[in-house]
MIGU-309007 format. One record per residue: y, z, x of N, C-alpha, C, O, CB in turn; residue number from 1; residue in one letter. Coordinates in nm, 3 decimals. Glycine has a CB too. Layout:
# MIGU-309007
     n.yy     n.zz     n.xx    ca.yy    ca.zz    ca.xx     c.yy     c.zz     c.xx     o.yy     o.zz     o.xx    cb.yy    cb.zz    cb.xx  num  residu
        Y        Z        X        Y        Z        X        Y        Z        X        Y        Z        X        Y        Z        X  NUM       A
...
END
This chain:
# MIGU-309007
     n.yy     n.zz     n.xx    ca.yy    ca.zz    ca.xx     c.yy     c.zz     c.xx     o.yy     o.zz     o.xx    cb.yy    cb.zz    cb.xx  num  residu
    3.707   -1.935   -1.842    3.582   -1.903   -1.768    3.542   -1.765   -1.780    3.621   -1.670   -1.777    3.595   -1.933   -1.626    1       M
    3.396   -1.754   -1.795    3.352   -1.630   -1.827    3.348   -1.554   -1.687    3.368   -1.621   -1.585    3.214   -1.637   -1.905    2       A
    3.321   -1.409   -1.676    3.290   -1.334   -1.557    3.170   -1.378   -1.490    3.076   -1.427   -1.553    3.277   -1.197   -1.586    3       D
    3.170   -1.362   -1.367    3.043   -1.413   -1.299    2.951   -1.301   -1.302    2.992   -1.187   -1.279    3.064   -1.463   -1.148    4       A
    2.831   -1.325   -1.330    2.733   -1.216   -1.321    2.593   -1.276   -1.276    2.586   -1.395   -1.246    2.722   -1.141   -1.462    5       R
    2.496   -1.203   -1.273    2.366   -1.258   -1.249    2.253   -1.212   -1.312    2.259   -1.094   -1.349    2.339   -1.251   -1.130    6       Y
    2.150   -1.273   -1.336    2.043   -1.213   -1.431    1.904   -1.274   -1.359    1.904   -1.369   -1.281    2.065   -1.269   -1.610    7       E
    1.799   -1.207   -1.396    1.661   -1.238   -1.361    1.601   -1.311   -1.489    1.610   -1.264   -1.603    1.576   -1.099   -1.320    8       L
    1.542   -1.425   -1.461    1.462   -1.497   -1.565    1.338   -1.537   -1.506    1.327   -1.566   -1.386    1.534   -1.620   -1.622    9       V
    1.245   -1.539   -1.588    1.105   -1.579   -1.552    1.077   -1.706   -1.611    1.082   -1.719   -1.734    1.000   -1.479   -1.596   10       D
    1.042   -1.817   -1.525    1.025   -1.956   -1.587    0.868   -1.993   -1.551    0.802   -1.940   -1.462    1.144   -2.075   -1.518   11       I
    0.829   -2.084   -1.630    0.684   -2.150   -1.604    0.710   -2.294   -1.588    0.777   -2.352   -1.674    0.572   -2.127   -1.730   12       I
    0.659   -2.364   -1.476    0.657   -2.506   -1.471    0.535   -2.564   -1.427    0.461   -2.491   -1.361    0.756   -2.552   -1.390   13       L
    0.498   -2.682   -1.452    0.375   -2.741   -1.406    0.384   -2.750   -1.256    0.490   -2.753   -1.193    0.349   -2.881   -1.470   14       S
    0.241   -2.753   -1.197    0.238   -2.760   -1.062    0.328   -2.897   -0.998    0.388   -2.894   -0.890    0.081   -2.762   -1.026   15       L
    0.323   -2.999   -1.076    0.392   -3.123   -1.034    0.527   -3.114   -1.021    0.588   -3.188   -0.944    0.369   -3.227   -1.119   16       E
    0.592   -3.014   -1.102    0.742   -3.002   -1.108    0.800   -2.881   -1.062    0.919   -2.855   -1.081    0.789   -3.018   -1.239   17       T
    0.714   -2.800   -0.996    0.747   -2.670   -0.955    0.848   -2.671   -0.835    0.944   -2.594   -0.828    0.620   -2.596   -0.920   18       S
    0.821   -2.753   -0.755    0.919   -2.779   -0.635    1.049   -2.856   -0.629    1.127   -2.866   -0.534    0.852   -2.839   -0.547   19       E
    1.059   -2.920   -0.775    1.180   -2.978   -0.794    1.306   -2.900   -0.839    1.312   -2.860   -0.956    1.157   -3.071   -0.878   20       N
    1.406   -2.876   -0.752    1.521   -2.791   -0.799    1.565   -2.831   -0.933    1.599   -2.742   -1.010    1.640   -2.798   -0.705   21       E
    1.568   -2.953   -0.970    1.639   -2.981   -1.085    1.563   -2.928   -1.214    1.619   -2.865   -1.304    1.663   -3.131   -1.090   22       E
    1.435   -2.961   -1.211    1.335   -2.898   -1.288    1.358   -2.731   -1.310    1.371   -2.678   -1.421    1.199   -2.929   -1.215   23       A
    1.360   -2.666   -1.191    1.386   -2.541   -1.191    1.515   -2.498   -1.296    1.507   -2.421   -1.391    1.407   -2.509   -1.048   24       R
    1.629   -2.567   -1.251    1.753   -2.555   -1.301    1.761   -2.590   -1.449    1.847   -2.531   -1.514    1.840   -2.634   -1.224   25       K
    1.694   -2.668   -1.504    1.665   -2.693   -1.642    1.595   -2.611   -1.702    1.628   -2.580   -1.817    1.612   -2.799   -1.664   26       K
    1.484   -2.556   -1.646    1.402   -2.445   -1.716    1.487   -2.314   -1.726    1.478   -2.244   -1.827    1.263   -2.414   -1.633   27       A
    1.568   -2.281   -1.624    1.661   -2.178   -1.631    1.748   -2.178   -1.748    1.753   -2.094   -1.838    1.738   -2.179   -1.520   28       I
    1.811   -2.279   -1.733    1.920   -2.312   -1.840    1.862   -2.320   -1.978    1.930   -2.283   -2.074    1.990   -2.451   -1.810   29       C
    1.734   -2.369   -1.994    1.671   -2.342   -2.131    1.629   -2.216   -2.174    1.624   -2.188   -2.293    1.564   -2.414   -2.146   30       R
    1.595   -2.129   -2.074    1.553   -1.986   -2.106    1.662   -1.907   -2.134    1.664   -1.831   -2.230    1.479   -1.920   -1.999   31       K
    1.772   -1.922   -2.041    1.892   -1.843   -2.072    1.985   -1.905   -2.185    2.087   -1.848   -2.223    1.973   -1.826   -1.942   32       L
    1.946   -2.012   -2.228    2.040   -2.085   -2.349    2.165   -2.106   -2.276    2.265   -2.057   -2.328    2.073   -1.987   -2.500   33       R
    2.180   -2.168   -2.168    2.313   -2.193   -2.104    2.327   -2.339   -2.072    2.223   -2.405   -2.068    2.330   -2.109   -1.974   34       L
    2.445   -2.400   -2.049    2.474   -2.537   -2.008    2.458   -2.526   -1.839    2.484   -2.427   -1.772    2.637   -2.587   -2.064   35       K
    2.417   -2.632   -1.800    2.386   -2.643   -1.651    2.520   -2.604   -1.565    2.504   -2.551   -1.456    2.336   -2.802   -1.614   36       S
    2.632   -2.626   -1.606    2.758   -2.601   -1.535    2.767   -2.435   -1.520    2.829   -2.389   -1.424    2.889   -2.668   -1.623   37       E
    2.711   -2.358   -1.606    2.723   -2.233   -1.581    2.634   -2.172   -1.485    2.652   -2.062   -1.434    2.716   -2.174   -1.690   38       H
    2.546   -2.242   -1.464    2.436   -2.182   -1.356    2.490   -2.241   -1.212    2.480   -2.356   -1.171    2.257   -2.240   -1.392   39       V
    2.554   -2.118   -1.145    2.622   -2.146   -1.011    2.530   -2.170   -0.891    2.547   -2.260   -0.809    2.712   -2.030   -0.977   40       H
    2.423   -2.071   -0.888    2.304   -2.094   -0.806    2.187   -1.991   -0.844    2.203   -1.896   -0.921    2.343   -2.080   -0.653   41       E
    2.072   -2.021   -0.781    1.954   -1.945   -0.811    1.879   -1.935   -0.687    1.888   -2.020   -0.598    1.871   -2.005   -0.922   42       F
    1.797   -1.820   -0.679    1.700   -1.814   -0.573    1.566   -1.745   -0.635    1.566   -1.665   -0.729    1.763   -1.729   -0.444   43       R
    1.456   -1.789   -0.566    1.331   -1.745   -0.619    1.292   -1.586   -0.559    1.307   -1.555   -0.441    1.216   -1.862   -0.575   44       M
    1.251   -1.514   -0.641    1.219   -1.375   -0.603    1.054   -1.356   -0.602    0.993   -1.279   -0.528    1.293   -1.270   -0.710   45       L
    0.999   -1.442   -0.697    0.843   -1.418   -0.721    0.804   -1.565   -0.738    0.877   -1.648   -0.792    0.798   -1.314   -0.865   46       K
    0.682   -1.591   -0.687    0.615   -1.719   -0.708    0.474   -1.697   -0.720    0.415   -1.647   -0.624    0.642   -1.816   -0.599   47       H
    0.406   -1.729   -0.832    0.258   -1.713   -0.857    0.206   -1.855   -0.916    0.279   -1.938   -0.971    0.228   -1.583   -0.967   48       S
    0.071   -1.865   -0.895    0.017   -1.970   -0.976   -0.093   -1.941   -1.055   -0.185   -1.868   -1.018   -0.015   -2.074   -0.904   49       I
   -0.085   -1.997   -1.161   -0.197   -1.960   -1.280   -0.270   -2.088   -1.280   -0.223   -2.192   -1.326   -0.133   -1.920   -1.446   50       D
   -0.409   -2.074   -1.218   -0.500   -2.195   -1.226   -0.621   -2.155   -1.297   -0.732   -2.195   -1.261   -0.539   -2.253   -1.083   51       A
   -0.605   -2.071   -1.406   -0.710   -2.032   -1.505   -0.749   -2.154   -1.577   -0.869   -2.163   -1.606   -0.661   -1.921   -1.607   52       R
   -0.672   -2.248   -1.611   -0.689   -2.346   -1.713   -0.673   -2.473   -1.633   -0.623   -2.476   -1.521   -0.586   -2.332   -1.836   53       K
   -0.723   -2.585   -1.704   -0.692   -2.713   -1.642   -0.563   -2.748   -1.611   -0.541   -2.808   -1.506   -0.734   -2.809   -1.714   54       K
   -0.474   -2.720   -1.685   -0.340   -2.755   -1.663   -0.286   -2.636   -1.570   -0.268   -2.529   -1.629   -0.258   -2.775   -1.805   55       L
   -0.261   -2.640   -1.447   -0.216   -2.530   -1.354   -0.059   -2.509   -1.373    0.016   -2.606   -1.366   -0.253   -2.568   -1.196   56       I
   -0.023   -2.415   -1.389    0.111   -2.343   -1.402    0.153   -2.276   -1.297    0.070   -2.213   -1.231    0.115   -2.252   -1.500   57       K
    0.291   -2.277   -1.259    0.342   -2.214   -1.162    0.453   -2.112   -1.215    0.555   -2.155   -1.269    0.388   -2.311   -1.069   58       V
    0.433   -1.991   -1.199    0.535   -1.883   -1.275    0.629   -1.844   -1.152    0.585   -1.816   -1.040    0.448   -1.727   -1.348   59       Q
    0.749   -1.847   -1.183    0.862   -1.806   -1.090    0.961   -1.706   -1.153    1.019   -1.728   -1.259    0.942   -1.930   -1.045   60       M
    0.975   -1.596   -1.079    1.108   -1.508   -1.124    1.220   -1.562   -1.049    1.202   -1.584   -0.929    1.099   -1.341   -1.092   61       R
    1.325   -1.585   -1.099    1.441   -1.646   -1.029    1.584   -1.543   -1.055    1.617   -1.498   -1.164    1.462   -1.812   -1.095   62       M
    1.634   -1.527   -0.963    1.757   -1.448   -0.953    1.880   -1.561   -0.983    1.885   -1.657   -0.907    1.766   -1.370   -0.793   63       E
    1.975   -1.552   -1.086    2.035   -1.656   -1.139    2.185   -1.615   -1.123    2.223   -1.517   -1.186    1.984   -1.686   -1.284   64       V
    2.278   -1.686   -1.038    2.418   -1.653   -1.052    2.480   -1.748   -1.161    2.471   -1.871   -1.164    2.492   -1.666   -0.911   65       G
    2.545   -1.666   -1.250    2.605   -1.738   -1.389    2.760   -1.734   -1.350    2.816   -1.633   -1.307    2.568   -1.641   -1.557   66       I
    2.819   -1.853   -1.370    2.949   -1.857   -1.351    3.009   -1.797   -1.228    3.124   -1.754   -1.227    3.000   -1.806   -1.453   67       D
    2.931   -1.796   -1.126    2.957   -1.754   -0.993    2.851   -1.715   -0.908    2.739   -1.705   -0.959    3.039   -1.655   -0.996   68       G
    2.868   -1.689   -0.765    2.755   -1.683   -0.681    2.678   -1.574   -0.678    2.728   -1.472   -0.725    2.786   -1.704   -0.566   69       P
    2.555   -1.567   -0.630    2.472   -1.436   -0.641    2.533   -1.357   -0.540    2.595   -1.405   -0.445    2.310   -1.450   -0.617   70       L
    2.515   -1.226   -0.562    2.545   -1.115   -0.441    2.465   -1.168   -0.306    2.355   -1.224   -0.308    2.479   -0.944   -0.487   71       P
    2.537   -1.142   -0.195    2.484   -1.180   -0.066    2.348   -1.089   -0.069    2.345   -0.980   -0.125    2.595   -1.146    0.067   72       K
    2.233   -1.148   -0.002    2.107   -1.097    0.008    2.104   -1.007    0.150    2.143   -1.045    0.260    2.000   -1.222    0.003   73       K
    2.051   -0.883    0.117    2.040   -0.801    0.243    1.930   -0.840    0.343    1.821   -0.851    0.286    2.017   -0.658    0.205   74       E
    1.927   -0.860    0.454    1.830   -0.890    0.544    1.777   -0.778    0.611    1.846   -0.703    0.680    1.874   -0.978    0.631   75       Q
    1.619   -0.762    0.587    1.556   -0.648    0.633    1.592   -0.644    0.784    1.616   -0.748    0.847    1.401   -0.650    0.603   76       P
    1.595   -0.504    0.848    1.621   -0.500    0.982    1.490   -0.424    1.042    1.447   -0.316    1.003    1.765   -0.428    1.011   77       I
    1.440   -0.498    1.139    1.318   -0.451    1.223    1.332   -0.382    1.326    1.387   -0.423    1.428    1.248   -0.541    1.269   78       K
    1.279   -0.256    1.308    1.292   -0.159    1.431    1.152   -0.082    1.423    1.114   -0.007    1.333    1.435   -0.046    1.421   79       Q
    1.094   -0.115    1.523    0.952   -0.053    1.561    0.970    0.028    1.705    1.025   -0.011    1.808    0.828   -0.185    1.577   80       Y
    0.911    0.141    1.681    0.905    0.215    1.817    0.809    0.169    1.903    0.704    0.122    1.859    0.880    0.355    1.804   81       P
    0.835    0.178    2.035    0.734    0.144    2.143    0.633    0.241    2.155    0.658    0.361    2.165    0.795    0.128    2.276   82       S
    0.496    0.182    2.156    0.379    0.267    2.151    0.331    0.284    2.294    0.292    0.183    2.353    0.268    0.209    2.059   83       L
    0.331    0.393    2.352    0.302    0.436    2.484    0.159    0.463    2.511    0.118    0.441    2.625    0.377    0.552    2.513   84       S
    0.073    0.510    2.416   -0.057    0.532    2.432   -0.095    0.677    2.392   -0.213    0.701    2.368   -0.092    0.500    2.570   85       G
    0.004    0.783    2.381   -0.026    0.908    2.330   -0.027    0.933    2.186   -0.046    1.047    2.143    0.054    0.990    2.382   86       G
   -0.001    0.807    2.090    0.018    0.839    1.954   -0.109    0.868    1.884   -0.218    0.850    1.937    0.088    0.734    1.889   87       E
   -0.092    0.916    1.755   -0.212    0.925    1.667   -0.256    0.799    1.639   -0.181    0.709    1.604   -0.190    0.996    1.543   88       K
   -0.393    0.787    1.653   -0.442    0.655    1.615   -0.507    0.641    1.463   -0.572    0.738    1.423   -0.548    0.616    1.722   89       R
   -0.494    0.539    1.386   -0.523    0.513    1.263   -0.616    0.395    1.257   -0.581    0.286    1.301   -0.406    0.495    1.192   90       V
   -0.746    0.417    1.200   -0.824    0.301    1.177   -0.816    0.248    1.062   -0.853    0.317    0.966   -0.943    0.317    1.197   91       V
   -0.768    0.119    1.040   -0.741    0.041    0.918   -0.877   -0.043    0.902   -0.931   -0.089    1.002   -0.600   -0.058    0.933   92       I
   -0.930   -0.059    0.778   -1.057   -0.124    0.766   -0.999   -0.254    0.681   -0.947   -0.244    0.570   -1.183   -0.023    0.688   93       I
   -1.019   -0.372    0.750   -0.985   -0.483    0.683   -0.849   -0.562    0.749   -0.758   -0.499    0.803   -0.966   -0.437    0.535   94       G
   -0.849   -0.679    0.739   -0.707   -0.751    0.791   -0.657   -0.828    0.688   -0.587   -0.926    0.712   -0.720   -0.850    0.920   95       C
   -0.688   -0.792    0.572   -0.619   -0.877    0.457   -0.482   -0.837    0.431   -0.438   -0.759    0.516   -0.693   -0.866    0.321   96       G
   -0.395   -0.871    0.329   -0.263   -0.833    0.322   -0.250   -0.683    0.325   -0.156   -0.638    0.391   -0.202   -0.890    0.204   97       P
   -0.326   -0.602    0.266   -0.304   -0.445    0.244   -0.317   -0.400    0.399   -0.228   -0.334    0.452   -0.433   -0.361    0.130   98       A
   -0.423   -0.438    0.460   -0.451   -0.399    0.619   -0.338   -0.437    0.715   -0.309   -0.360    0.807   -0.585   -0.476    0.677   99       G
   -0.274   -0.552    0.700   -0.169   -0.598    0.770   -0.035   -0.507    0.737    0.040   -0.470    0.827   -0.153   -0.748    0.735  100       I
   -0.020   -0.483    0.635    0.101   -0.400    0.579    0.083   -0.262    0.631    0.174   -0.200    0.685    0.109   -0.396    0.413  101       F
   -0.053   -0.210    0.611   -0.084   -0.077    0.657   -0.043   -0.060    0.811    0.028    0.028    0.860   -0.239   -0.051    0.634  102       A
   -0.105   -0.164    0.870   -0.082   -0.142    1.026    0.070   -0.160    1.065    0.113   -0.098    1.161   -0.172   -0.252    1.115  103       A
    0.156   -0.249    0.989    0.282   -0.243    1.010    0.359   -0.087    0.982    0.441   -0.032    1.056    0.331   -0.355    0.925  104       L
    0.312   -0.043    0.869    0.384    0.065    0.827    0.335    0.204    0.939    0.408    0.301    0.961    0.348    0.087    0.654  105       R
    0.211    0.185    0.993    0.163    0.294    1.087    0.256    0.276    1.201    0.311    0.379    1.238    0.003    0.282    1.133  106       C
    0.289    0.153    1.273    0.362    0.131    1.361    0.521    0.187    1.339    0.585    0.244    1.427    0.343   -0.003    1.380  107       I
    0.565    0.161    1.221    0.697    0.209    1.187    0.706    0.361    1.192    0.810    0.422    1.218    0.736    0.159    1.050  108       E
    0.583    0.420    1.164    0.578    0.567    1.151    0.538    0.640    1.308    0.536    0.762    1.326    0.457    0.604    1.026  109       L
    0.507    0.541    1.412    0.476    0.597    1.526    0.332    0.616    1.554    0.296    0.684    1.650    0.539    0.709    1.531  110       G
    0.247    0.556    1.472    0.116    0.583    1.483    0.045    0.448    1.547    0.092    0.337    1.518    0.059    0.628    1.340  111       S
   -0.050    0.458    1.622   -0.125    0.322    1.658   -0.234    0.280    1.586   -0.341    0.341    1.593   -0.175    0.322    1.786  112       K
   -0.217    0.172    1.510   -0.322    0.093    1.417   -0.422    0.050    1.501   -0.393   -0.002    1.609   -0.265   -0.034    1.339  113       P
   -0.546    0.066    1.463   -0.675   -0.006    1.497   -0.722   -0.089    1.389   -0.775   -0.027    1.297   -0.784    0.088    1.533  114       I
   -0.716   -0.212    1.378   -0.777   -0.277    1.274   -0.913   -0.319    1.293   -0.938   -0.374    1.400   -0.706   -0.380    1.240  115       I
   -1.009   -0.301    1.205   -1.136   -0.332    1.208   -1.182   -0.434    1.103   -1.180   -0.403    0.984   -1.204   -0.216    1.200  116       V
   -1.225   -0.557    1.144   -1.256   -0.649    1.047   -1.394   -0.697    1.057   -1.440   -0.735    1.165   -1.167   -0.756    1.053  117       E
   -1.460   -0.695    0.953   -1.613   -0.747    0.955   -1.607   -0.889    0.945   -1.508   -0.951    0.906   -1.709   -0.691    0.834  118       R
   -1.724   -0.944    0.984   -1.761   -1.091    0.973   -1.741   -1.162    1.128   -1.703   -1.103    1.229   -1.656   -1.168    0.850  119       G
   -1.778   -1.303    1.117   -1.796   -1.357    1.243   -1.651   -1.436    1.269   -1.560   -1.440    1.187   -1.934   -1.456    1.245  120       K
   -1.649   -1.491    1.392   -1.530   -1.564    1.432   -1.530   -1.674    1.361   -1.634   -1.710    1.305   -1.519   -1.595    1.569  121       D
   -1.414   -1.747    1.351   -1.384   -1.886    1.270   -1.480   -1.988    1.303   -1.521   -2.062    1.212   -1.241   -1.950    1.303  122       A
   -1.531   -2.005    1.449   -1.628   -2.116    1.462   -1.774   -2.092    1.410   -1.853   -2.179    1.373   -1.636   -2.152    1.606  123       S
   -1.794   -1.950    1.415   -1.933   -1.919    1.363   -1.944   -1.932    1.209   -2.048   -1.971    1.157   -1.974   -1.773    1.405  124       A
   -1.840   -1.899    1.141   -1.838   -1.894    1.000   -1.882   -2.037    0.933   -1.951   -2.044    0.832   -1.694   -1.849    0.956  125       R
   -1.837   -2.136    0.995   -1.851   -2.271    0.933   -2.011   -2.285    0.895   -2.044   -2.334    0.787   -1.797   -2.396    1.043  126       R
   -2.096   -2.245    0.978   -2.247   -2.237    0.964   -2.280   -2.166    0.818   -2.374   -2.201    0.747   -2.314   -2.145    1.098  127       F
   -2.190   -2.061    0.785   -2.224   -2.009    0.657   -2.200   -2.099    0.529   -2.243   -2.067    0.419   -2.149   -1.888    0.642  128       D
   -2.135   -2.204    0.551   -2.099   -2.284    0.429   -2.223   -2.373    0.398   -2.226   -2.421    0.284   -1.962   -2.378    0.453  129       L
   -2.322   -2.401    0.478   -2.426   -2.481    0.453   -2.513   -2.425    0.337   -2.541   -2.505    0.247   -2.500   -2.499    0.577  130       G
   -2.558   -2.301    0.329   -2.628   -2.239    0.222   -2.564   -2.255    0.083   -2.632   -2.273   -0.019   -2.641   -2.099    0.254  131       P
   -2.428   -2.248    0.085   -2.344   -2.261   -0.028   -2.358   -2.414   -0.075   -2.391   -2.443   -0.190   -2.190   -2.218    0.010  132       I
   -2.336   -2.493    0.008   -2.318   -2.643   -0.033   -2.462   -2.694   -0.076   -2.477   -2.766   -0.174   -2.255   -2.740    0.100  133       M
   -2.562   -2.654    0.000   -2.702   -2.722   -0.020   -2.782   -2.632   -0.144   -2.856   -2.692   -0.222   -2.798   -2.716    0.142  134       K
   -2.762   -2.496   -0.153   -2.840   -2.413   -0.244   -2.761   -2.330   -0.323   -2.813   -2.248   -0.399   -2.933   -2.333   -0.177  135       E
   -2.623   -2.345   -0.312   -2.551   -2.264   -0.410   -2.554   -2.113   -0.387   -2.509   -2.034   -0.471   -2.604   -2.292   -0.543  136       G
   -2.611   -2.075   -0.267   -2.643   -1.939   -0.214   -2.523   -1.886   -0.140   -2.486   -1.950   -0.041   -2.770   -1.941   -0.119  137       R
   -2.455   -1.774   -0.177   -2.346   -1.711   -0.095   -2.395   -1.616    0.013   -2.477   -1.532   -0.025   -2.252   -1.634   -0.185  138       V
   -2.364   -1.615    0.120   -2.384   -1.501    0.221   -2.296   -1.407    0.201   -2.181   -1.424    0.241   -2.374   -1.537    0.357  139       I
   -2.331   -1.297    0.141   -2.237   -1.183    0.098   -2.154   -1.128    0.223   -2.035   -1.100    0.213   -2.326   -1.059    0.030  140       E
   -2.227   -1.115    0.342   -2.142   -1.072    0.456   -2.067   -1.156    0.518   -2.002   -1.113    0.613   -2.206   -1.022    0.548  141       D
   -2.056   -1.289    0.483   -1.974   -1.375    0.554   -1.829   -1.352    0.497   -1.801   -1.307    0.386   -2.026   -1.523    0.542  142       S
   -1.737   -1.396    0.601   -1.602   -1.411    0.554   -1.551   -1.535    0.558   -1.434   -1.554    0.591   -1.518   -1.335    0.620  143       N
   -1.639   -1.642    0.523   -1.603   -1.782    0.543   -1.484   -1.816    0.462   -1.421   -1.909    0.511   -1.716   -1.874    0.509  144       Y
   -1.442   -1.775    0.368   -1.345   -1.803    0.280   -1.199   -1.752    0.327   -1.097   -1.768    0.259   -1.388   -1.745    0.151  145       C
   -1.201   -1.692    0.446   -1.052   -1.633    0.490   -1.033   -1.731    0.614   -1.124   -1.791    0.671   -1.045   -1.444    0.540  146       F
   -0.896   -1.736    0.646   -0.852   -1.793    0.773   -0.904   -1.713    0.892   -0.957   -1.602    0.889   -0.702   -1.799    0.777  147       G
   -0.873   -1.803    1.018   -0.909   -1.740    1.135   -0.814   -1.614    1.182   -0.692   -1.628    1.196   -0.911   -1.848    1.238  148       K
   -0.870   -1.509    1.200   -0.799   -1.386    1.260   -0.860   -1.352    1.406   -0.978   -1.323    1.420   -0.819   -1.254    1.158  149       V
   -0.786   -1.357    1.492   -0.836   -1.312    1.620   -0.799   -1.151    1.650   -0.683   -1.122    1.677   -0.771   -1.409    1.734  150       E
   -0.895   -1.052    1.644   -0.875   -0.923    1.650   -0.891   -0.864    1.779   -0.849   -0.750    1.796   -0.949   -0.866    1.564  151       L
   -0.957   -0.936    1.890   -0.961   -0.879    2.010   -0.848   -0.808    2.072   -0.866   -0.697    2.123   -0.995   -0.965    2.084  152       E
   -0.721   -0.871    2.071   -0.614   -0.839    2.117   -0.555   -0.691    2.075   -0.487   -0.610    2.139   -0.536   -0.944    2.083  153       P
   -0.605   -0.688    1.953   -0.558   -0.563    1.876   -0.631   -0.444    1.943   -0.566   -0.341    1.957   -0.594   -0.569    1.710  154       I
   -0.751   -0.447    1.983   -0.823   -0.357    2.027   -0.795   -0.329    2.180   -0.805   -0.213    2.220   -0.952   -0.392    1.997  155       L
   -0.759   -0.431    2.265   -0.738   -0.416    2.383   -0.598   -0.427    2.439   -0.570   -0.367    2.544   -0.814   -0.492    2.432  156       T
   -0.503   -0.504    2.371   -0.373   -0.528    2.442   -0.267   -0.445    2.357   -0.291   -0.342    2.295   -0.334   -0.694    2.452  157       G
   -0.150   -0.508    2.366   -0.016   -0.446    2.319   -0.040   -0.462    2.157   -0.061   -0.570    2.102    0.135   -0.535    2.383  158       S
   -0.034   -0.335    2.089   -0.055   -0.346    1.942    0.052   -0.419    1.858    0.024   -0.494    1.764   -0.067   -0.211    1.888  159       F
    0.170   -0.393    1.898    0.258   -0.452    1.828    0.242   -0.622    1.834    0.225   -0.702    1.743    0.389   -0.397    1.877  160       I
    0.252   -0.642    1.969    0.232   -0.809    1.989    0.117   -0.850    1.914    0.130   -0.948    1.841    0.206   -0.859    2.148  161       H
   -0.011   -0.783    1.923   -0.120   -0.841    1.857   -0.121   -0.840    1.704   -0.183   -0.923    1.637   -0.234   -0.778    1.903  162       A
   -0.043   -0.733    1.651   -0.028   -0.723    1.504    0.060   -0.845    1.466    0.028   -0.908    1.366    0.039   -0.581    1.456  163       L
    0.157   -0.880    1.531    0.267   -0.993    1.501    0.170   -1.097    1.531    0.175   -1.182    1.442    0.420   -1.000    1.598  164       L
    0.087   -1.123    1.617    0.000   -1.244    1.630   -0.095   -1.258    1.489   -0.122   -1.371    1.448   -0.099   -1.227    1.773  165       S
   -0.139   -1.151    1.425   -0.212   -1.160    1.316   -0.106   -1.211    1.200   -0.144   -1.298    1.122   -0.284   -1.021    1.289  166       V
    0.000   -1.167    1.193    0.099   -1.191    1.095    0.147   -1.333    1.094    0.189   -1.391    0.994    0.211   -1.099    1.116  167       V
    0.138   -1.387    1.217    0.182   -1.532    1.252    0.072   -1.617    1.195    0.094   -1.722    1.133    0.202   -1.560    1.417  168       R
   -0.044   -1.568    1.219   -0.170   -1.647    1.187   -0.188   -1.662    1.042   -0.228   -1.764    0.985   -0.297   -1.581    1.245  169       C
   -0.149   -1.532    0.976   -0.152   -1.528    0.818   -0.042   -1.620    0.774   -0.071   -1.701    0.685   -0.126   -1.373    0.752  170       V
    0.072   -1.620    0.820    0.170   -1.707    0.787    0.139   -1.848    0.777    0.167   -1.922    0.682    0.265   -1.692    0.870  171       M
    0.074   -1.880    0.891    0.037   -2.030    0.928   -0.032   -2.087    0.816   -0.019   -2.204    0.781   -0.056   -2.045    1.057  172       S
   -0.118   -1.988    0.751   -0.220   -2.051    0.637   -0.145   -2.057    0.510   -0.203   -2.097    0.409   -0.360   -1.958    0.610  173       M
   -0.002   -2.015    0.505    0.078   -2.034    0.383   -0.004   -1.964    0.268   -0.050   -2.033    0.177    0.105   -2.194    0.353  174       K
   -0.022   -1.835    0.271   -0.103   -1.764    0.174   -0.044   -1.751    0.035    0.072   -1.714    0.018   -0.130   -1.632    0.225  175       P
   -0.115   -1.778   -0.051   -0.076   -1.801   -0.192   -0.038   -1.647   -0.247    0.047   -1.628   -0.335   -0.209   -1.879   -0.282  176       W
   -0.107   -1.549   -0.189   -0.123   -1.422   -0.243    0.007   -1.344   -0.216    0.025   -1.238   -0.277   -0.247   -1.354   -0.185  177       W
    0.101   -1.390   -0.127    0.213   -1.314   -0.074    0.336   -1.343   -0.149    0.365   -1.462   -0.159    0.234   -1.342    0.070  178       L
    0.417   -1.253   -0.204    0.528   -1.263   -0.293    0.647   -1.328   -0.192    0.637   -1.325   -0.069    0.566   -1.106   -0.362  179       T
    0.743   -1.379   -0.251    0.828   -1.446   -0.177    0.904   -1.352   -0.063    0.930   -1.386    0.052    0.922   -1.512   -0.274  180       V
    0.930   -1.236   -0.119    0.990   -1.121   -0.039    0.893   -1.088    0.078    0.940   -1.075    0.191    1.012   -0.987   -0.134  181       R
    0.768   -1.074    0.057    0.668   -1.054    0.164    0.662   -1.163    0.269    0.642   -1.140    0.388    0.535   -1.040    0.104  182       Q
    0.681   -1.281    0.218    0.681   -1.398    0.300    0.815   -1.393    0.400    0.814   -1.418    0.521    0.679   -1.531    0.201  183       R
    0.923   -1.358    0.327    1.048   -1.367    0.405    1.046   -1.248    0.514    1.091   -1.263    0.628    1.179   -1.354    0.303  184       E
    0.992   -1.137    0.469    0.978   -1.014    0.570    0.884   -1.064    0.679    0.914   -1.041    0.796    0.912   -0.870    0.498  185       F
    0.776   -1.130    0.652    0.697   -1.179    0.769    0.745   -1.266    0.837    0.726   -1.261    0.959    0.585   -1.223    0.745  186       L
    0.816   -1.366    0.785    0.904   -1.476    0.872    1.006   -1.401    0.954    1.024   -1.433    1.071    0.990   -1.588    0.774  187       L
    1.073   -1.305    0.900    1.170   -1.230    0.971    1.122   -1.159    1.105    1.178   -1.161    1.215    1.222   -1.129    0.877  188       M
    0.996   -1.093    1.064    0.914   -1.058    1.173    0.883   -1.131    1.304    0.890   -1.087    1.419    0.812   -1.042    1.123  189       L
    0.845   -1.259    1.258    0.772   -1.348    1.357    0.824   -1.486    1.340    0.757   -1.566    1.275    0.614   -1.346    1.338  190       T
    0.942   -1.524    1.395    0.994   -1.646    1.404    0.895   -1.747    1.453    0.844   -1.735    1.565    1.108   -1.640    1.484  191       P
    0.863   -1.855    1.365    0.753   -1.943    1.419    0.836   -2.026    1.527    0.780   -2.111    1.596    0.676   -2.044    1.295  192       M
END
């Protein structure tokens, strides 16, 4: 038996087979030119969808344990200072992925983030879909294509609690733009 090791491998599967563990293992074995008995375990590090053509492909970066288990995964430790009110305030424009992580980083560094998001609330946004469906006209100032984000608590209440509420909201949308590590980090912050 060979020495245990692990490798990173990028595989591409069709959308239909991408969630199948056997299909993933076969693709890994094919890419590494190994027999399946040598692949002890694998875990996904990155997941992306390529929908530019008619045949949708799923690209994954896998960490593969060959002839032995993968090293134990370190769990991130969350430690956020309590914000009392006298901290430096930082205004963050936008509550997308970058805005959320910027706000988390501000809290980690002891600053109070204030997130400003333009656009209407979720119930008002639905009326912006009419011109798109009927006339093919996009209302540029509308944020109709984004999920519901309630920002009032951020401006008035507990910043950490409000920010984690936004993170929970984003996670409930199962955003495709987050990497597996970002998803795991957010899930670790906000147990559903």
